C-alpha positions as CSV (number, residue, x, y, z in Angstrom):
1,M,-38.6,111.9,101.1
2,K,-39.7,109.2,103.6
3,I,-42.6,109.5,106.1
4,E,-43.0,107.7,109.4
5,T,-46.3,107.8,111.3
6,G,-47.6,107.1,114.8
7,I,-51.1,107.1,116.2
8,D,-52.6,106.6,119.7
9,L,-56.1,106.4,121.3
10,I,-56.7,106.6,125.0
11,E,-59.7,106.6,127.2
12,V,-59.9,109.9,129.1
13,E,-61.0,107.9,132.2
14,R,-57.6,106.3,132.4
15,I,-55.9,109.6,132.7
16,K,-58.5,110.9,135.2
17,K,-58.0,107.9,137.4
18,A,-54.2,108.2,137.3
19,V,-54.4,111.9,138.2
20,K,-56.7,111.2,141.1
21,R,-54.7,108.2,142.3
22,W,-51.2,109.9,142.2
23,P,-52.0,113.5,141.8
24,D,-48.5,115.3,141.8
25,K,-46.5,112.1,141.0
26,F,-48.3,111.3,137.8
27,I,-48.8,114.9,136.5
28,N,-45.2,115.9,137.1
29,R,-43.7,112.7,135.7
30,I,-45.7,112.9,132.4
31,F,-46.3,116.6,131.7
32,T,-44.2,119.7,131.4
33,K,-45.1,122.8,133.4
34,S,-46.6,124.5,130.3
35,E,-48.7,121.5,129.5
36,I,-50.0,121.4,133.2
37,E,-50.7,125.1,133.2
38,Y,-52.5,124.9,129.8
39,S,-54.7,122.1,131.0
40,K,-55.5,122.8,134.6
41,N,-57.7,125.8,134.0
42,K,-59.7,124.2,131.2
43,K,-63.3,123.0,131.7
44,M,-62.3,119.6,130.3
45,K,-58.9,119.3,131.9
46,Y,-58.8,115.5,131.8
47,E,-59.6,115.5,128.1
48,H,-56.8,118.0,127.4
49,L,-54.3,116.0,129.4
50,A,-55.4,112.8,127.7
51,A,-54.9,114.4,124.3
52,R,-51.4,115.4,125.3
53,F,-50.7,111.9,126.6
54,A,-51.9,110.4,123.3
55,T,-49.7,112.8,121.4
56,K,-46.5,111.8,123.3
57,E,-47.5,108.1,122.6
58,A,-48.0,108.9,118.9
59,V,-44.7,110.6,118.7
60,L,-42.9,107.7,120.4
61,K,-44.6,105.3,118.0
62,A,-43.5,107.4,115.0
63,F,-40.0,107.3,116.2
64,G,-40.2,103.6,116.8
65,Q,-39.4,104.0,120.5
66,G,-42.0,101.8,122.2
67,T,-39.7,100.9,125.0
68,R,-38.9,104.5,126.0
69,R,-35.7,103.3,127.6
70,Y,-33.8,106.6,127.3
71,I,-36.7,108.9,126.7
72,R,-38.5,110.8,129.4
73,W,-42.2,111.7,128.9
74,K,-41.3,115.4,129.3
75,D,-38.9,115.0,126.3
76,I,-42.0,115.4,124.2
77,E,-43.9,118.7,124.9
78,V,-47.2,119.6,123.3
79,S,-47.8,123.3,122.7
80,K,-49.8,125.5,120.4
81,L,-48.8,127.8,117.6
82,V,-50.3,131.4,117.6
83,S,-52.7,130.1,114.9
84,G,-54.0,127.5,117.5
85,K,-52.5,124.6,115.6
86,P,-51.0,122.0,117.9
87,S,-47.2,121.5,117.7
88,V,-44.6,119.5,119.5
89,K,-41.3,120.6,121.0
90,I,-38.7,117.8,121.6
91,H,-35.9,117.6,124.2
92,G,-33.3,115.2,125.4
93,F,-32.8,111.9,123.7
94,I,-35.7,112.2,121.3
95,K,-34.1,115.5,120.0
96,K,-30.9,113.4,119.3
97,L,-33.0,110.8,117.5
98,K,-34.5,113.5,115.3
99,S,-31.2,114.7,114.3
100,S,-29.5,111.3,113.8
101,N,-32.4,110.0,111.7
102,G,-32.6,113.0,109.4
103,I,-36.0,114.0,110.5
104,K,-36.8,117.5,109.0
105,D,-40.4,118.0,110.4
106,I,-42.7,116.7,113.0
107,S,-46.5,117.2,112.4
108,I,-49.1,116.4,115.0
109,S,-52.9,116.4,115.2
110,M,-55.1,115.6,118.2
111,A,-58.7,115.5,119.2
112,H,-60.8,114.5,122.1
113,T,-64.3,113.7,123.2
114,K,-65.7,113.2,126.7
115,Y,-64.5,109.7,126.6
116,Y,-61.6,109.4,124.2
117,A,-58.5,111.3,123.1
118,V,-56.7,110.5,119.8
119,A,-53.4,111.9,118.4
120,S,-51.4,111.2,115.3
121,C,-47.8,112.1,114.4
122,I,-46.1,112.4,111.0
123,L,-42.3,112.5,110.7
124,V,-40.8,113.7,107.5
125,K,-37.3,112.5,106.8
126,E,-34.8,113.5,104.1
127,K,-34.2,111.0,101.3
128,I,-32.4,107.8,102.3
């Protein structure tokens, strides 16, 4: 078994400024409908959006896809299991990468404070 990891830290203020500067354009380019719905009614909506943004970055880093040439932000979707544990759904090119690289599992973790959001991603591959 081989493991790949990715981590990201972002200032919540960066996300807040982007949302206020380009409200619909930024939100709809980066987040899926379910991510927007989940975050918009939260008391700390910018913190929740920042945590999801950090998760998308952590997933990209774990996949080694810093350039994002063929990957759309919405190809990585953060959701919650019934237990409350965060999980990730993948679509598009990143889903093809998962399959072609023998990735069996994607595990994420995320947290936020008033000022920062952090996320990590672990990819578990089959033996090489």
